[in-house]
Phi, psi and omega in degrees: 000138178263125187241133180247128176263124179298157181300336182285353177261150178289136177301332182291355176285333185311311183294346181268356180262160188307132176287351179284354184231150177275119185246130173229152179251154180308322181288339175295333182252001186058037179259009183299334183265001181286148174294161182303315181297315180294319178300313181295324176295318178295314181297316181303326183284344184230348186234164179258327185228138177244123178250128182221179182238139167236112184276033176064029178269350181241151175283167180300321180296319177295322179297320180291337179285354182294340176077034179305329184294346180285348187247146177274066183217159165260147181237136168244118182251117179271125177253097186226163179279337181219139177264011173286161183307316182293340177276332182256337183303323178301345182255008181302318179296321178294320177299312181299317179297320180292321178302329181285344185237343188293146179240155178307136180092349181270152173236119178247135177255133181226141175156203182299128182307321181295330182275343181269350180304133178086357179273000000 
């Protein structure tokens, strides 16, 4: 499975993710400056899973308005207080387990239990 890490995630997360999957970061492709829509179109054409962060700044309704269903991708959305490595690394095992089961069109939320309430 080909997995894309959004620019909002630390590149240093890559070695902590499953070796069973091909992992690339936005900076590996120089896609860090693309708008969200253009980025998702590029990712959709080459990858199976898009991993991004929501630092709990949006309500669940706003998150659902992002239109993930428009893309032929699976999404893993990390709901964490910090997108630095120390903020996302505790969830590496959950990310890896999700990568083993996620299917195209699905959105899986992983993160701080308090931030996942109501999802």
